[in-house]
C-alpha positions in Angstrom: 83.4 -91.3 58.8 81.2 -92.7 56.0 82.4 -95.7 54.4 81.1 -96.7 50.9 81.3 -100.1 49.9 81.6 -100.3 45.8 81.7 -103.4 43.5 84.2 -103.4 41.0 83.6 -105.5 37.9 86.3 -104.5 35.3 85.1 -107.6 32.9 87.1 -107.5 29.3 89.1 -106.0 27.0 90.3 -102.5 27.9 88.1 -102.8 31.1 90.5 -103.9 33.5 93.0 -101.3 32.1 90.6 -98.0 32.4 88.7 -99.4 35.9 92.0 -99.3 37.9 91.8 -95.5 36.7 88.9 -94.5 37.6 89.2 -96.2 41.1 92.5 -94.2 41.6 90.5 -91.1 40.8 87.6 -92.5 43.2 89.7 -92.7 46.1 91.7 -89.2 45.7 88.5 -87.7 45.9 87.0 -89.8 48.8 90.4 -88.5 50.8 90.0 -84.8 50.0 86.0 -85.2 51.1 86.6 -87.3 54.3 84.8 -90.5 53.5 86.1 -94.0 52.9 85.4 -96.4 50.2 85.7 -99.8 50.0 86.4 -101.6 46.7 85.7 -105.3 46.1 86.0 -106.7 43.1 84.4 -109.5 41.2 84.4 -111.5 37.6 82.0 -110.7 35.1 81.7 -111.5 31.3 84.3 -113.3 29.4 86.5 -113.3 32.5 83.6 -115.1 34.1 83.0 -117.4 31.6 86.8 -118.2 31.2 87.2 -118.9 35.3 83.3 -119.8 36.5 82.1 -120.8 33.2 79.2 -118.5 32.9 78.9 -114.9 32.5 77.9 -113.7 36.0 78.7 -115.5 39.0 76.2 -116.1 41.7 79.3 -114.8 43.7 79.3 -111.4 41.4 75.5 -110.8 41.8 75.5 -111.0 45.7 78.3 -108.7 45.6 76.6 -106.2 43.9 73.3 -106.9 45.6 75.0 -105.6 48.4 77.2 -102.8 47.3 76.1 -99.1 47.7 77.5 -98.8 43.7 79.0 -100.7 41.2 81.5 -99.3 39.2 81.5 -101.6 35.7 84.2 -101.7 33.0 83.2 -103.4 30.0 82.2 -107.1 28.6 82.9 -109.0 25.2 85.3 -109.6 22.9 85.9 -111.9 19.6 86.9 -114.7 21.7 83.6 -115.1 22.7 81.6 -114.8 19.5 80.6 -118.2 18.6 79.1 -119.0 22.3 75.5 -119.4 22.4 73.5 -116.0 22.9 72.1 -117.4 26.6 76.3 -118.1 27.5 77.5 -115.2 25.8 79.8 -112.2 28.0 77.1 -109.4 27.1 74.1 -111.8 29.1 75.7 -110.7 32.3 75.6 -107.2 31.8 71.9 -107.7 30.9 71.0 -110.1 34.0 72.6 -107.5 36.1 70.7 -105.0 34.7 67.0 -106.7 35.2 67.7 -108.3 38.3 68.7 -105.0 39.9 66.1 -103.2 38.2 68.0 -100.6 36.7 65.3 -98.9 34.4 67.0 -96.1 33.3 70.7 -95.8 31.5 71.6 -91.8 31.3 74.3 -91.1 29.1 75.7 -87.7 28.8 77.1 -86.3 25.6 79.2 -83.1 26.2 81.5 -81.7 23.3 84.2 -79.6 25.5 85.3 -76.1 24.0 89.1 -77.9 23.5 87.8 -80.9 22.0 85.5 -79.4 19.4 87.9 -80.5 16.1 88.6 -83.8 17.4 84.6 -84.6 16.4 84.6 -85.6 12.5 81.6 -82.7 12.3 82.2 -79.4 11.9 82.7 -77.0 14.6 79.9 -75.2 13.6 77.8 -78.3 14.3 79.3 -79.8 17.4 80.5 -76.6 19.3 78.2 -76.0 22.2 77.0 -79.3 22.5 75.8 -80.8 26.1 72.9 -83.0 26.1 71.4 -86.0 28.2 70.2 -89.3 26.7 67.7 -91.3 29.0 67.4 -94.6 27.7 65.0 -97.1 28.9 66.8 -100.2 29.9 65.0 -103.2 30.8 62.3 -103.8 28.5 61.9 -102.9 24.9 63.5 -105.7 22.3 66.2 -107.0 24.2 63.4 -108.5 26.8 60.6 -108.8 25.4 58.4 -112.2 25.2 58.5 -114.4 22.9 61.7 -114.6 21.1 63.6 -117.0 19.7 64.3 -118.7 15.9 61.7 -121.2 14.9 63.4 -124.0 12.0 61.4 -125.2 9.8 61.6 -128.8 8.1 62.7 -127.1 4.2 65.6 -125.7 5.8 64.1 -122.3 6.4 63.6 -120.4 9.6 62.0 -117.6 11.2 63.2 -115.3 14.2 61.4 -113.3 16.7 62.1 -110.5 19.2 59.3 -108.7 20.7 58.9 -105.0 21.7 56.7 -104.8 24.7 56.2 -101.7 27.1 53.7 -101.5 30.2 52.5 -98.5 30.9 54.6 -98.7 34.4 57.4 -99.1 32.6 56.7 -95.7 30.3 55.6 -93.6 33.2 58.9 -94.4 35.8 61.6 -93.6 33.0 59.4 -91.0 32.0 59.0 -89.3 35.2 63.2 -89.6 35.5 63.4 -87.8 32.5 61.6 -85.3 33.6 63.2 -84.7 36.8 66.6 -84.8 34.9 65.4 -82.0 32.3 64.2 -79.9 35.4 67.8 -79.6 36.8 69.3 -79.1 33.6 67.8 -76.4 31.1 64.0 -77.4 31.5 64.0 -79.1 27.8 62.6 -82.8 27.0 62.9 -84.7 23.8 60.4 -87.7 23.8 62.0 -90.1 20.8 59.3 -92.7 19.4 58.1 -94.0 15.9 54.8 -93.1 17.2 53.7 -93.2 13.4 54.3 -96.7 12.8 54.1 -98.7 16.3 51.7 -99.7 18.8 54.3 -99.6 21.0 55.5 -96.3 20.6 51.7 -94.6 20.3 51.3 -95.9 23.7 54.6 -94.4 24.8 54.0 -91.0 23.8 50.7 -91.2 25.5 52.2 -91.9 28.9 55.1 -89.3 28.4 52.3 -86.6 27.2 50.0 -87.4 30.4 53.6 -87.3 33.0 54.7 -84.4 31.1 51.1 -82.4 32.9 52.9 -83.0 36.5 56.2 -80.8 35.3 54.4 -77.8 33.9 58.1 -76.1 33.7 59.7 -78.0 31.6 59.2 -78.3 28.2 58.3 -81.1 26.0 58.3 -82.1 22.9 57.8 -85.6 20.5 60.2 -86.2 17.9 60.6 -89.4 16.0 63.2 -91.5 15.7 64.6 -90.9 12.5 64.2 -87.3 12.7 66.1 -87.3 16.0 69.4 -89.4 14.2 69.3 -86.7 11.5 69.0 -83.9 13.8 71.8 -85.2 16.0 74.6 -84.9 13.7 73.1 -81.7 11.9 71.9 -79.4 15.1 72.9 -81.6 17.9 72.8 -78.3 20.3 69.1 -78.3 19.8 68.7 -80.7 22.1 69.3 -80.6 25.9 67.6 -84.1 27.5 66.0 -86.9 25.5 64.1 -89.8 26.5 63.7 -92.9 24.6 63.1 -96.9 24.6 65.6 -99.4 24.9 66.5 -99.8 21.3 66.3 -96.4 19.9 68.1 -95.2 23.1 71.3 -97.8 22.8 71.6 -96.7 18.8 71.1 -93.1 19.4 73.6 -92.7 22.7 76.3 -94.6 20.5 75.6 -91.9 17.3 76.2 -88.7 19.9 79.6 -90.6 20.7 80.8 -88.8 18.0 79.7 -85.1 19.2 82.2 -85.7 21.8 84.8 -86.6 19.6 85.2 -89.9 21.0 83.8 -93.0 22.5 86.2 -92.7 25.3 84.7 -89.9 26.6 81.4 -90.7 27.1 80.3 -92.1 30.8 77.1 -93.6 31.6 75.1 -94.4 34.7 72.3 -97.2 34.8 69.9 -96.4 37.9 66.0 -96.6 38.8 67.0 -99.8 41.3 68.5 -100.1 45.0 72.1 -99.8 43.4 73.3 -98.0 40.4 76.0 -99.6 38.1 78.4 -97.0 36.1 80.1 -97.7 33.5 81.8 -95.8 30.4 80.0 -96.7 27.1 83.2 -97.5 24.5 83.0 -101.1 25.4 85.9 -103.7 25.1 88.1 -102.1 22.3 89.6 -105.3 21.6 92.0 -104.1 18.7 93.4 -101.8 21.6 93.2 -103.8 24.6 96.6 -104.8 26.3 98.2 -101.8 24.9 97.5 -99.5 27.7 96.2 -97.0 25.3 93.0 -96.2 26.1 91.4 -93.4 27.2 90.2 -93.8 30.6 87.9 -90.3 30.8 84.8 -92.1 30.1 85.4 -94.4 33.2 86.3 -91.6 35.2 83.6 -89.7 34.3 81.8 -92.6 35.0 83.0 -92.7 38.5 81.9 -89.0 38.9 78.1 -89.7 37.9 78.4 -92.8 40.8 79.5 -89.9 42.9 76.6 -87.8 42.0 73.9 -90.4 41.8 74.5 -93.0 44.2 76.5 -91.3 47.3 75.1 -88.1 46.9 78.4 -86.3 46.7 77.6 -83.6 43.5 80.8 -81.7 45.2 83.3 -84.8 44.9 81.5 -85.2 41.3 81.8 -81.4 40.2 85.4 -81.9 41.8 86.3 -84.9 39.2 84.6 -83.4 36.4 86.7 -80.0 36.6 90.1 -81.8 37.0 89.3 -83.7 33.4 88.5 -80.4 32.2 91.7 -79.0 33.5 93.6 -81.9 32.2 92.2 -81.3 28.7 92.6 -77.7 28.9 95.9 -78.3 29.5 96.7 -80.1 26.4 97.0 -83.5 27.3 95.6 -86.1 24.8 94.9 -90.0 24.4 95.7 -91.1 20.8 91.9 -91.2 20.3 91.3 -87.4 20.9 94.8 -86.4 19.6 95.1 -84.2 16.2 97.8 -85.9 13.7 101.0 -85.4 15.5 99.8 -84.6 18.4 101.7 -86.1 21.6 99.8 -88.6 23.4 99.9 -90.3 26.6 98.5 -93.7 27.9 95.9 -95.1 29.9 98.1 -94.6 33.4 99.6 -91.4 32.7 96.2 -89.7 31.4 95.0 -91.4 35.0 98.1 -89.9 36.8 97.3 -86.5 35.5 93.6 -86.6 36.8 94.9 -87.6 40.1 96.9 -85.0 40.5 94.1 -82.5 39.4 91.8 -83.7 42.1 94.6 -83.7 44.5 95.0 -80.1 43.8 91.6 -78.8 43.7 90.2 -80.8 46.9 
């Protein structure tokens, strides 16, 4: 029996509430598939700051480096907002991405047929939406140098962030995007701001060059402002999108409304030896501790873990099918329910998905 080691970093806010449901689903599907999963938990983010004084303790990093995959919750919250930037909870996640070379973030956004009315957009706009945003994750403004704030004697200041990309950084995420698009509907939109930014001009040049290696994939270049408008106007025109770090952060969050709730959106950060899988929704401090958070994004992130890190596509399909059956039966958490509709808590929704996974094994 194959055995896989999963590092579990629940983090802050609703992370410790939704992550256990993803673990339960993973355990259920692994049992049905005849494999063994070993879960080991570690601290990250605010929880790590409170306990160890830093957002990513060495022990947590070591565990992640030795694991077959990482199941991540969320980091951050108001109680740590006044800390210096280098000590904020989010630095723990950024350090993991950089240290593990997780250069590509895959964020699918699918509007489930039974949740079309949960989106604030018109049914005619979102119906049939099924897209994948691939965000470059270790370069650009978030990591570029120089960065910082200059303080002047007259009381003024100047803040600097640097957007920088090498051809190698662009090429590797572009190649991954073409490969993902090849397994989907063979259409790739590369999003940039080439009419203004020199970095984007290089981005477009490299993506075009890589595209010649994938003649079966149709490539189009889209300016980021046009892409932002199209996502809420004609999202079905997109299949796979690839873009740099900052644009990808914004566009993938915008895509959340297409699925009805950020509680429905999983993600995978891959490219290095160990993949990291996390829900997109963040810590949601307003509902943390209430047991009402939607665990589906975490559960679907676990499905991506099965697909991309453990090479268990069949098991991933079973998890995704179980989620769709539960939704098809009319079960809802508060974030995806219509007014007056009965809602379930985090644990109850997890129970239903586990039951469906076991029934479909």
